N, C-alpha and C positions, 0 to 999 in steps of 0.2 A: 670402786674408786670414786672419790668425791669429784664433783664438778670443778673444772678449772675456774679461776678468777677471770681470766681473759682467754678467748679463743677466736682465732681468725681462720676462716675456711674459704678458699678460692677467691681471695680478695683482689680486686683490681681497682685502682684509683688513678685517674689521669690528672696530673698536676702541671702539665705543660713542660715537663722535663724531657730529657733525652728519650725516655720511655716511661710508660705508666708504672706506678708502684704495683708490684705483683707479689703476693704471699700465698703460697699454696695451702699450707696449714701450719699454724703455730699455736701453742697454748702455754699459759703460765699458771702454775698451781699455787695454792696457798702456801706462803712461806718460802717459795722457791726463789733462788737467785739465778737469773738467766741473762746472758749477754748475747746480743745480736750484732754480728759484723756484716758489712756489705751494704749498709744504708747510709748514704751521704747526708750532709746536714740539711739539705732541702727536703729530701725524702723523709728524714727523721721527723721534721716538723709535721709533714703530712701524716705520718704514721701516728704520732702522738695525738693529733686531732681526731684520727679514726678511733684510737684506743680510748679516748675520753668522751666519745660521742659528739664531739663538736661538729664533725662532718660525717657523712655516710659514704660507704663505698659505692662505686659505680656498679660493681658486681660483687657477689659473694656476701658473706655474713661476718659481722663482728659481734661476738657475744661478750657482754660485760656483766660479771657477777650473776651469771645464769640466765640472762635474757639478751635478745638482740638489741643493738643500739637503735635499730629502726623503731623499736617499741617505746622509746623515750617520748613521753606525751607532750611535755611543755617545758618552759624554762625552769620552773620549780623542780620538776622531775630531773632535768639535766643537772642543775646545780647540786642536787642531792647525790647524783652519781659522781660528779667531779670532786665532791668533798671526800670521796674514798681514795683519791689519788694525791700523792705528793709529787711535784715535778721539779727536778733539778736541771736547770737550763740557763744558758747565758741570756736567753730571752726574758727570763724573770728578772725584772729590773731591781737593782739594789739602790738604796738611797745613799749615793756615793759621799755626799757631804756630811752625813750624819754618822754617829758612832756605830760600832758593831752591836753594842747592846741595844741601841734604838732599832736597828734593822732586825735584830732577833725578836724584838717585842711586837713587831708589826702584825704577825698572825694572830696575836692575842688582843691587841687594842691599837687604835690609831691615836690615842692620847699619849704621845711619846715625847713631847717637848713642853715642859720638862718631863723626865721619865720617873714615875712614882717608884718608891723603893720596892714595893711588893712586885711590881711588874718587872723591874730591873732584875730582881732575884730569879724570877721565873725565866726571863730571857737568858740570863747567865747559865742557869741549869741546862737549858737547851743547847747553848754553845759548848759547854763542857762535854755533854754527851757526844757531840759531833767532833770533839778533839781540838777545839780552838784553844789557843793559849790564854793564860790569865792576863797577860799584858795587852790583849787585843780589845778588851771590853770598851775602852774609851778612845780607841783609835778610829779614825775615819775609815769607812769601808773602802774608800778609794786607795788607802795606803796598804791594804792587805796583799800578800803574795798570792799567786794563782791558786796554790793548794789550799790556802786559808779561805779564799773566796769560794772555792768548791765546798768546803766544810760549812761555811756560812749559809750557802744555798741549801745544803743538805739539812741543816738544823731547821731552817724555815720550812722545808718540805715536810719534815717529820712532826712539826709543831702540833698539828691537830689529829695525830694518830691515824694516818692513812693505812689502808690495807695493801696498797701497791705504791711503790716509788718508781717513777720513771726518770732515768738519767739520760740526758741528751748530749752526746759527745762531750763528756765532762772533763777530759784531760787535754783539750786542745792547747792550752797555754801552760800546762804543768811540766816542770823540768823532768827529764827522763829518769833521773835517779830517785825521784819521789813517787813514780807512778805505781810500782808494785806495792809498796807499803801503804800508799793511800787506798789502793783497791782493797787490800786486806782489811784496812780499818773500816771502810764503808760496808764491806760484807759483814763484818762482825757487828757493827751497829744495827744493820737491818735485821740480822738474825736474832740479836737480843730483843729487838722490838717485836719479832714475829711477823714482820712485814715482808711481803714479796718484793723483789726488785727486778726491773727490766732495764738493762743498760744498752743503749744504742751507741755504738762506738766504732771507730776505725783502728783503735789502739788495742792490738792483740794482747800485749802484756797486761794491760789493765783489765781486759775482759777475762783473762785466765785467773787473775787475782781476785776479782770482785764477784765472780759467778761460779756456781757449782756446775752449770751447764752452759756451754758456749756453742752457738750455731752461726753459720755464715749463709747469707742469702745469695742465691744466684739471681741477679736482677732480671735476667731474660726469661727464665722459666718460673721463678717464684719458689723454686725448691730450696729447702734448707739442708745444710750438711752439718753434722755434729762434730765438734772438735774433740779429739782425745785429750785427756788431761796429761800435762807434763811435756807435751811436744806440740809442734805447730802443724802436724799433718791433719788432714780432715778425712772423715769417712762419711759416706752417704747415710742419712738417717732412714 
């Protein structure tokens, strides 16, 4: 068996919440689509910081691409690690007054006003891959519907070819009738890319649509329970 891209073992991180974040054991393999239920928005931010090596656990180990996050030597080493992630999060600021095409161009260049033709073409290609509509390119980012804002963030997260895409509570504002289709679209995009995906969500419908494996965290013990496909019951992993 090949080594996982990400692996957490006996992790504890106190973030001044109701209780510390505890994860007994979790792993993400190359190309795998995994969803994690039971992590609220504050804990999700803490977990993403652990997974990207931005912070270290109080106890336990976080292995990133075959080595412990504690082994990251300096800022250059850390930035090289972070470059292997794409993050889809409402905390990732959109340039609300600028066009969708300009927002899509940001990962490639900051020379976006005016937007050169070649860069615009590259940005639009990224948007098409994420399922944005042709009518969106010159629309202000602030005018996008919630599902399109998610697609915009996904396109930006994928721009530099990450090995792992982290999705942080992506459907908070998405209408319920769009959730399942959106989840299937996101999964298809990641699978075509060959990128692994880890979705942190409270949205069970989205989790089951976006991931091949869905687990739920017991925040008291840190144990994970795996969801059976096609129904909402859980069995202990």
